C-alpha positions in Angstrom: 0.1 0.0 -0.3 1.7 3.5 -1.1 2.3 6.3 1.3 -0.2 8.5 -0.3 -3.1 6.1 1.3 -2.4 6.4 4.6 -1.8 10.2 4.4 -5.6 10.4 3.1 -6.5 7.5 5.8 -5.0 7.3 9.3 -4.9 4.2 11.0 -7.7 3.2 12.5 -9.7 5.5 10.8 -11.4 3.2 8.3 -14.6 1.4 8.9 -16.2 -1.1 6.2 -19.7 -2.5 5.8 -20.3 -5.0 3.5 -23.3 -8.1 3.9 -20.4 -10.5 4.8 -17.1 -10.3 6.9 -14.1 -11.2 4.8 -14.1 -14.4 6.8 -15.8 -17.6 7.1 -15.8 -20.8 9.3 -14.3 -24.1 8.5 -13.5 -27.2 10.1 -10.4 -28.3 11.6 -8.7 -30.6 13.6 -7.8 -28.7 16.4 -12.1 -27.3 15.8 -13.0 -24.5 14.2 -11.6 -22.0 12.5 -11.7 -18.7 11.1 -10.3 -18.7 7.4 -10.4 -15.6 4.6 -13.1 -16.2 2.2 -12.5 -16.3 -1.8 -13.9 -13.7 -3.8 -13.0 -10.4 -4.9 -14.7 -7.9 -2.4 -12.6 -9.6 0.1 -9.2 -9.5 -2.2 -10.2 -6.1 -2.8 -10.2 -4.7 0.6 -8.0 -7.1 3.0 -4.8 -5.4 1.6 -6.4 -2.2 2.5 -7.8 -2.8 5.9 -4.5 -4.6 6.5 -2.4 -1.2 6.4 -4.8 0.7 7.7 -5.6 -1.6 11.1 -9.6 -0.7 10.1 -12.7 -2.6 11.2 -14.4 -4.3 9.0 -18.5 -4.4 10.2 -20.4 -7.8 8.1 -22.5 -11.0 8.5 -21.1 -14.4 8.7 -23.7 -16.1 7.0 -24.9 -18.2 9.8 -28.3 -17.2 10.9 -28.9 -16.6 14.8 -27.1 -14.4 17.3 -23.8 -13.0 16.3 -20.3 -13.8 17.8 -17.9 -11.3 19.8 -15.7 -8.9 17.7 -12.7 -10.7 16.9 -9.0 -9.4 15.1 -8.0 -12.3 12.4 -5.5 -11.6 10.2 -5.0 -8.0 10.8 -8.8 -7.0 10.5 -11.2 -6.6 13.3 -14.3 -8.2 12.2 -17.3 -6.4 13.6 -19.8 -9.6 13.4 -23.9 -8.5 12.7 -26.1 -10.7 13.5 -29.2 -12.1 11.3 -32.5 -14.0 12.2 -33.4 -17.0 9.6 -36.6 -15.5 8.5 -34.3 -12.2 7.9 -32.2 -14.9 5.6 -34.8 -15.5 3.3 -36.1 -12.0 3.3 -33.8 -9.7 3.5 -30.7 -11.9 2.1 -32.8 -14.4 -0.4 -35.5 -12.4 -1.2 -35.2 -8.5 -1.7 -31.1 -8.5 -2.5 -30.8 -11.9 -5.0 -34.3 -12.1 -6.1 -35.4 -8.6 -6.6 -32.7 -6.1 -6.5 -30.2 -8.6 -8.2 -31.9 -9.6 -11.3 -33.0 -5.7 -12.0 -29.4 -4.7 -11.8 -27.8 -7.1 -14.0 -30.6 -5.9 -17.0 -33.4 -8.1 -15.3 -31.5 -10.9 -17.0 -34.2 -12.8 -14.9 -37.8 -11.3 -14.2 -37.0 -9.6 -10.9 -39.6 -10.5 -7.8 -41.1 -7.8 -5.8 -42.5 -9.1 -3.2 -43.9 -6.3 0.1 -43.1 -8.6 2.5 -39.2 -8.8 1.7 -39.1 -5.1 1.7 -39.0 -4.3 6.0 -36.6 -7.1 6.9 -34.5 -5.2 4.3 -34.6 -1.7 6.0 -34.9 -3.5 9.5 -31.4 -5.3 8.9 -29.8 -2.0 6.7 -30.5 -0.1 9.7 -28.8 -3.2 11.9 -26.0 -2.3 10.0 -26.0 1.5 10.3 -26.6 1.2 14.2 -23.2 -0.6 14.3 -21.4 0.6 12.1 -21.8 4.1 14.3 -20.9 2.4 17.4 -17.5 1.3 16.4 -16.2 4.5 14.0 -14.1 6.4 15.6 -14.9 10.7 15.6 -15.1 11.6 12.0 -14.0 8.4 10.9 -14.6 7.7 6.7 -16.8 4.7 6.7 -17.1 2.8 3.1 -20.2 0.9 2.7 -20.6 -1.6 0.0 -22.4 -2.9 -2.6 -26.3 -3.4 -3.1 -27.5 -5.5 0.0 -26.7 -2.4 1.9 -28.1 0.4 -0.2 -30.0 2.4 2.4 -27.3 2.0 5.1 -25.7 5.6 4.0 -28.4 7.7 5.1 -29.2 5.8 8.0 -25.7 6.6 9.2 -25.9 10.2 8.4 -28.5 10.4 10.3 -26.6 8.5 13.6 -23.3 10.1 13.2 -23.2 13.1 11.0 -19.4 13.5 11.7 -18.2 11.0 9.5 -17.4 10.7 6.0 -19.3 8.5 4.2 -18.6 6.5 0.8 -20.8 4.2 -0.7 -19.6 1.4 -3.9 -21.7 -0.2 -5.8 -20.0 -3.7 -7.2 -22.4 -4.5 -9.6 -24.1 -2.8 -12.8 -26.6 0.0 -12.0 -29.4 0.0 -14.0 -31.2 2.7 -17.1 -34.1 4.6 -15.6 -36.2 2.4 -17.6 -35.7 -0.7 -15.7 -35.0 0.8 -12.0 -38.3 2.3 -12.9 -39.7 -0.4 -11.9 -38.7 -0.7 -8.2 -41.5 -0.2 -6.1 -39.2 1.1 -3.6 -37.0 3.2 -5.9 -37.3 6.7 -3.8 -36.1 5.2 -0.6 -33.4 3.8 -2.4 -31.8 6.4 -3.8 -32.9 8.6 -1.1 -30.8 5.9 1.3 -27.3 6.4 -1.5 -27.6 10.2 -1.1 -27.0 9.9 1.9 -22.9 9.7 1.5 -20.4 11.7 0.6 -19.6 9.5 -2.6 -21.6 7.0 -4.3 -18.9 5.3 -6.7 -19.8 2.6 -9.9 -17.6 0.4 -11.6 -18.1 1.8 -14.9 -19.5 5.8 -16.2 -22.5 4.3 -17.8 -23.6 3.0 -14.3 -22.9 6.3 -12.3 -24.9 8.0 -15.3 -28.1 5.9 -14.8 -27.6 6.8 -11.3 -27.6 10.5 -11.9 -30.6 10.3 -13.5 -32.7 8.6 -11.6 -31.4 10.5 -8.8 -32.4 13.6 -10.2 -35.7 12.0 -11.5 -37.0 10.5 -8.6 -35.1 12.7 -5.7 -34.9 16.3 -4.9 -31.1 16.2 -6.2 -30.4 18.5 -7.9 -27.3 19.7 -10.4 -25.4 18.4 -14.0 -22.7 16.5 -13.8 -21.3 14.4 -11.6 -22.3 16.2 -8.8 -25.7 16.2 -6.6 -27.2 18.4 -4.8 -29.0 17.0 -1.7 -30.4 19.6 0.4 -27.5 21.6 2.0 -24.7 18.7 1.1 -22.8 18.0 -2.5 -23.0 14.6 -3.7 -20.7 12.9 -6.1 -21.8 10.2 -8.3 -18.8 8.9 -10.4 -17.0 5.9 -11.5 -14.3 4.4 -9.8 -13.6 1.0 -11.7 -12.1 -1.3 -9.0 -9.0 -3.3 -10.1 -6.8 -6.2 -8.4 -3.4 -6.5 -6.3 -1.6 -7.0 -9.3 1.2 -7.6 -7.7 0.4 -10.4 -5.6 -1.1 -12.1 -8.6 2.1 -11.6 -10.9 4.7 -13.3 -7.6 2.1 -16.0 -7.0 2.5 -17.3 -10.4 6.2 -17.8 -10.4 6.2 -19.8 -6.9 7.7 -23.2 -7.0 4.1 -24.4 -5.7 2.3 -23.2 -8.6 4.6 -24.5 -10.5 4.1 -28.0 -9.6 0.5 -27.3 -9.9 0.6 -26.5 -13.5 2.8 -29.9 -14.3 -0.1 -31.6 -12.6 -2.6 -29.8 -14.5 -1.1 -30.8 -17.6 -0.1 -34.3 -16.6 -4.0 -35.1 -16.4 -5.2 -32.9 -19.1 -2.9 -34.3 -22.0 0.3 -31.7 -22.8 -0.8 -31.3 -25.9 -4.4 -30.3 -25.8 -5.7 -26.5 -26.1 -7.2 -26.0 -22.3 -9.9 -23.6 -22.5 -10.8 -22.6 -19.3 -14.0 -20.6 -17.5 -13.9 -19.6 -14.1 -17.5 -19.2 -12.6 -19.9 -18.4 -9.6 -22.6 -20.7 -10.3 -25.2 -17.8 -11.7 -27.4 -16.9 -14.0 -26.0 -13.7 -14.8 -22.8 -15.6 -15.7 -23.7 -17.5 -19.4 -22.0 -20.5 -18.5 -24.6 -22.7 -20.3 -24.3 -20.5 -23.6 -20.6 -21.1 -23.5 -21.1 -24.3 -23.1 -23.3 -24.4 -26.6 -20.8 -22.5 -28.1 -17.9 -25.1 -27.1 -20.4 -27.7 -28.5 -20.9 -26.1 -32.2 -17.4 -25.8 -32.2 -16.9 -29.3 -31.7 -19.6 -29.8 -34.3 -18.1 -28.3 -36.8 -14.9 -30.5 -36.8 -12.3 -27.6 -36.8 -11.5 -29.0 -33.1 -11.5 -32.2 -31.5 -11.2 -32.7 -28.1 -7.8 -34.8 -28.7 -7.2 -31.1 -29.6 -8.6 -29.0 -27.0 -10.7 -29.4 -23.3 -13.2 -26.8 -21.7 -12.3 -27.1 -18.3 -15.1 -25.4 -16.3 -14.4 -24.5 -12.6 -18.1 -23.2 -11.2 -18.5 -21.7 -7.7 -21.7 -23.1 -6.1 -23.6 -20.1 -5.2 -27.0 -19.2 -3.3 -27.9 -22.8 -3.5 -31.3 -22.9 -1.9 -33.1 -20.1 -4.4 -34.5 -21.7 -7.0 -33.7 -20.0 -10.0 -30.0 -21.4 -9.0 -30.9 -24.9 -8.0 -32.3 -24.3 -12.3 -29.1 -23.1 -13.5 -26.9 -25.3 -12.2 -29.7 -28.9 -13.6 -29.0 -27.1 -16.8 -25.3 -26.7 -16.9 -25.2 -30.7 -15.5 -27.3 -31.4 -17.9 -25.4 -29.7 -21.0 -22.4 -30.9 -19.6 -23.4 -34.5 -19.6 -24.8 -34.2 -23.3 -21.3 -32.5 -24.6 -19.4 -35.2 -23.3 -21.5 -38.3 -23.9 -21.5 -37.0 -27.6 -17.7 -36.0 -28.0 -16.0 -37.5 -25.4 -14.3 -40.8 -25.1 -12.6 -43.4 -22.4 -10.4 -41.0 -20.1 -10.5 -38.1 -22.3 -13.6 -35.9 -22.0 -14.4 -33.1 -24.1 -15.6 -30.8 -20.9 -13.6 -30.8 -17.1 -15.9 -29.7 -14.9 -15.6 -28.8 -11.5 -18.3 -27.3 -9.4 -16.2 -26.7 -5.9 -14.2 -23.5 -4.5 -10.2 -23.7 -5.6 -7.6 -22.6 -3.2 -5.3 -19.8 -4.2 -2.8 -21.8 -5.5 -5.3 -23.9 -7.9 -6.6 -20.9 -9.2 -3.7 -19.0 -10.5 -2.2 -22.9 -11.4 -5.1 -23.1 -13.8 -4.7 -19.6 -14.9 -1.2 -20.2 -15.8 -2.2 -23.5 -17.9 -4.7 -21.9 -19.7 -4.5 -21.3 -23.8 -7.5 -19.4 -23.9 -9.8 -17.6 -21.1 -13.6 -17.6 -21.6 -15.0 -14.7 -19.3 -18.3 -14.1 -20.9 -20.9 -13.0 -18.2 -24.5 -11.4 -19.5 -23.8 -8.4 -17.4 -21.3 -8.0 -15.1 -20.5 -4.6 -12.9 -16.3 -5.3 -13.4 -15.3 -8.8 -13.1 -12.2 -9.4 -11.7 -11.4 -12.9 -12.7 -10.8 -11.4 -15.8 -7.8 -8.9 -14.3 -6.5 -11.6 -12.3 -5.9 -14.0 -15.6 -4.4 -11.3 -17.1 -2.1 -10.4 -14.0 -1.2 -14.3 -13.4 0.2 -14.5 -17.5 4.1 -13.7 -16.1 4.9 -15.5 -19.5 2.7 -12.9 -21.9 1.0 -15.7 -23.2 -2.4 -16.5 -23.5 -6.1 -15.3 -24.9 -8.5 -13.9 -23.0 -12.3 -13.6 -24.9 -14.3 -11.0 -22.8 -17.9 -10.1 -22.5 -18.4 -6.8 -23.9 -21.2 -5.9 -21.2 -18.5 -6.3 -18.4 -16.1 -3.1 -17.0 -13.6 -4.8 -17.4 -14.3 -4.8 -21.2 -13.8 -0.6 -21.0 -9.9 -1.4 -19.9 -9.0 -4.8 -21.1 -8.5 -3.3 -25.2 -5.7 -6.9 -26.0 -9.2 -9.0 -25.3 -11.7 -10.1 -28.0 -14.5 -8.7 -27.1 -18.2 -10.4 -27.3 -21.4 -10.9 -27.7 -22.0 -13.5 -24.9 -25.5 -13.9 -26.2 -24.3 -15.2 -29.8 -23.5 -18.4 -29.6 -22.5 -18.4 -33.1 -20.0 -14.9 -32.7 -18.7 -16.8 -29.6 -17.7 -20.1 -31.1 -15.8 -18.5 -34.1 -14.4 -16.2 -31.1 -13.2 -19.2 -29.3 -11.9 -20.6 -32.9 -9.8 -17.3 -33.1 -8.0 -17.2 -30.0 -7.4 -21.2 -30.3 -5.3 -20.0 -33.6 -3.8 -16.8 -32.8 -0.4 -16.3 -34.0 2.0 -16.4 -30.9 3.5 -13.0 -32.0 -0.3 -11.4 -31.5 -0.9 -13.0 -28.1 1.9 -11.6 -26.5 1.8 -8.4 -27.9 -1.9 -8.8 -26.6 -1.3 -9.8 -23.0 1.6 -7.6 -22.5 -0.7 -4.1 -23.5 -3.3 -5.7 -21.0 -1.1 -6.6 -17.8 0.5 -3.0 -18.2 -2.9 -1.6 -18.0 -3.7 -3.4 -14.7 -0.1 -3.0 -13.8 -0.5 0.8 -13.9 -3.7 0.4 -12.1 -4.0 -1.8 -8.9 -6.8 -2.1 -6.3 -4.3 0.2 -4.6 -5.0 2.9 -6.5 -8.9 2.1 -6.8 -8.9 2.3 -3.4 -6.5 5.6 -3.2 -9.0 7.6 -5.7 -11.7 6.6 -4.0 -11.2 7.7 -0.8 -9.5 10.6 -1.3 -12.6 11.9 -3.3 -14.6 10.8 0.1 -12.3 12.7 2.5 -12.0 16.1 0.0 
C-alpha cells in the first residue's frame, strides 16, 4: 500500500461495512477456525484494511446470534446478527431475487414482494447502528454493494460527523429498468446519504445521476448532485486487483508443481479453454458450453486437440433460480461429454467447487484461452486475475463486452455473450491466434492492470471521500 493512502486515511479511522465479513468458519482437526474468504471484494479490500488496522462490519453467513468482535489477519471483524427469517427475506428475497436480477438488466424477471421490504430496511438499520457504534470520531465509513443501499442515509442520521462512501460492485440499471422498483425513491435517498457514490463504469454513474434527479429532490448537472445543503459526488471508480500478489504467486514453485499436475491430467498436447465463475445465471455458462459444443460439431477442433475446463463455484444453492441453473449446466456437460468425449478423455472437465488460490492461479497459467463471458457484470475481477497471472505474456482472453473490464482490457477478444455463433468464432480465433499477436495483446493488458491496481482504486475513492 502506498504512503499516499496512509496520508489520506489515518490508521484505525477506516470502517468497511459489507454484507459479509471477510472471513468464514471452517472445520479443522483442532476445531472450527476462521479463514479469509475467496472473492473479489475480499481480495480487493483486505490489503487496504490490513495496512490501516481498520474494522469490517458484516454478517458471518449464518443465522442466529452474532459472535463477539474478533481480530483475524490484521482486521478487526465486527459481526452482525441475522435471524433465519431475515436471511430468507433480506438476503435471498429482496437482495437476490429483487435487486440482483433488476440491476443485471432483468436477465431474470425481478420479483417484487412487499413482505421482503421491511426486513431489508430493518437489517440495513442494524448495520448502520453497529457501524455508528464502532466508528471513531470523524472516521471514514465505506459501505459496499447492493444489499446495504439504505445504510448511508441511516448512518448519516446517527453520525453526521463521519465521512461516508458507498461503492456499488454490480451494474446500476438504466432509468426504464430502475423505474420498475416500487421502493425506488427510498433506495435512491439511502444512497444519497453518502458523500461519494461510486460505480464500476461511467454508464452506471450516469444512470444513477439520471434517476436521482428524476425521482428525488437531488439537483445539479454532471457528477455532482446537490441534496439539501450537501454535495454528493456520483462517479466511476473502476475496481482492480492486487496485481503484484497474482504476479508473484504465479512464479512460485508450488504453483509450478500444480501446473505440471494439471497438464499431466489434461494432456500435454491439448489446448485448455478455461472458465471460472460463480454458479449464477448472469455468467452465461450455458451459452459458453453450447458455443463450445458447436465448435466440436463443426469438426474444426476435436476433444483430442482441446478441452473446456469449467470451474463453477457453488452460489445461493437454496434459491430456485440457482438450482435450475445448476441442473441445466449439469445436463449440458453430460450431453457434450456423452456425444464427443472418449474413454479417459472428456470434452469438458467440470469442477463444481471452490479452488484455493494456488490451484486457481495454476489454472490461469495453464489456460491457452480464458472465457469470461457473463451476460452482464459490474467489473469482473476474474479477467484481471487471469491477466496478472500470465507472467510469460501468453494466453488469450475472450471477454464479454457487457463487463466493466471490457472498457480497460482492450487486448481481449471482445464478444457479445448472447451470440452463440459469434462466441464460437471467437473461441476458434483465440485457439488459432499467432504467438506474436498473443504476446503483444497480453503484454498490453498486463501493463494496464499493473498501472491501475486495487491500491490505486482505493486511494482514488478514499481521496474523493475525504476531500
